[in-house]
C-alpha positions as CSV (number, residue, x, y, z in Angstrom):
1,M,0.1,0.0,-0.1
2,Q,1.2,3.5,-0.8
3,V,1.5,6.0,2.2
4,L,-0.8,9.0,1.7
5,A,-0.2,10.8,4.8
6,V,1.5,10.5,8.2
7,E,1.1,10.9,11.8
8,P,3.0,9.8,14.6
9,G,3.1,6.1,14.7
10,F,0.9,5.7,12.0
11,A,0.4,6.2,8.3
12,H,-2.8,6.7,6.1
13,V,-2.3,4.3,3.1
14,A,-4.1,3.2,-0.1
15,G,-4.1,0.4,-2.3
16,R,-6.1,-2.4,-4.2
17,G,-9.0,-0.3,-3.9
18,E,-8.9,0.6,-0.2
19,A,-7.8,3.0,2.4
20,R,-6.5,2.6,5.8
21,R,-4.7,3.8,9.0
22,V,-1.8,1.6,9.8
23,S,0.6,1.3,12.6
24,T,4.1,1.9,11.5
25,L,5.6,0.8,14.7
26,L,7.6,-2.0,12.8
27,V,8.9,0.3,10.1
28,G,9.5,3.7,11.8
29,D,8.6,7.0,10.5
30,R,7.4,7.2,6.8
31,V,6.6,9.8,4.1
32,A,4.1,10.0,1.7
33,G,4.7,8.5,-1.5
34,Q,6.6,5.4,0.0
35,W,5.3,1.9,-0.3
36,L,4.7,-0.7,2.7
37,L,3.8,-4.0,2.7
38,V,0.7,-4.1,5.1
39,F,-0.8,-7.0,7.2
40,L,-3.4,-6.7,9.6
41,N,-3.3,-2.9,9.9
42,D,0.4,-3.0,10.6
43,A,3.0,-1.8,8.0
44,R,5.5,-4.8,8.2
45,E,8.3,-3.7,5.8
46,V,9.4,-0.8,3.3
47,I,9.2,-2.0,-0.2
48,D,10.1,-0.2,-3.5
49,A,7.5,0.3,-6.2
50,E,9.0,-2.5,-8.1
51,R,8.3,-4.7,-5.1
52,A,4.6,-3.3,-4.7
53,Q,4.0,-4.2,-8.3
54,E,5.0,-7.9,-7.9
55,V,2.9,-8.1,-4.4
56,N,-0.1,-7.1,-6.3
57,A,0.4,-9.2,-9.4
58,T,0.7,-12.2,-7.0
59,L,-2.5,-11.1,-5.0
60,D,-4.3,-10.7,-8.3
61,L,-3.4,-14.3,-9.3
62,L,-4.4,-15.7,-5.8
63,Q,-8.0,-13.7,-6.6
64,A,-8.1,-15.3,-9.6
65,V,-7.8,-19.0,-8.1
66,I,-10.4,-18.0,-5.5
67,D,-12.7,-16.6,-8.1
68,T,-12.3,-19.6,-10.7
69,G,-10.5,-22.5,-8.8
70,S,-8.0,-22.4,-11.2
71,L,-5.1,-20.3,-12.6
72,P,-5.6,-18.0,-15.5
73,D,-5.1,-19.5,-18.8
74,D,-1.8,-17.3,-19.9
75,D,1.8,-17.7,-18.4
76,R,1.2,-14.9,-15.7
77,A,1.5,-17.1,-13.0
78,G,5.3,-18.7,-13.5
79,F,4.5,-21.5,-11.1
80,V,2.0,-24.6,-11.1
81,L,-0.3,-25.1,-7.9
82,P,0.9,-28.4,-6.3
83,S,-2.8,-29.7,-7.0
84,A,-1.7,-29.8,-10.6
85,M,1.8,-31.3,-10.2
86,D,2.8,-34.9,-10.7
87,M,4.1,-37.1,-8.1
88,G,7.8,-36.5,-9.0
89,A,7.3,-32.6,-9.1
90,L,5.8,-33.1,-5.7
91,Q,8.5,-35.1,-4.1
92,R,11.0,-32.5,-5.8
93,L,9.0,-29.5,-4.1
94,T,9.0,-31.2,-0.5
95,G,12.3,-32.8,-0.9
96,A,10.9,-36.3,-0.4
């Protein structure tokens, strides 16, 4: 989420169609325009715009899976869900 405004100990952020007030206790004071990785109304990490784009793309893929039950029919994912793997791939994934 991108920082819109700050106040002591908090940042007002927006992203993914919502705005919220989040604690900045874990990341320190921030300035407008910065990007934060937010979880449960706490800023967990300061990230750059490129990383924010990667996180949003990943969340879009997860939402597509939730909505449809499968990955989109294009190459955006760059990975295969375990449910679509053969036994050999699962064993390599788990180290078994």
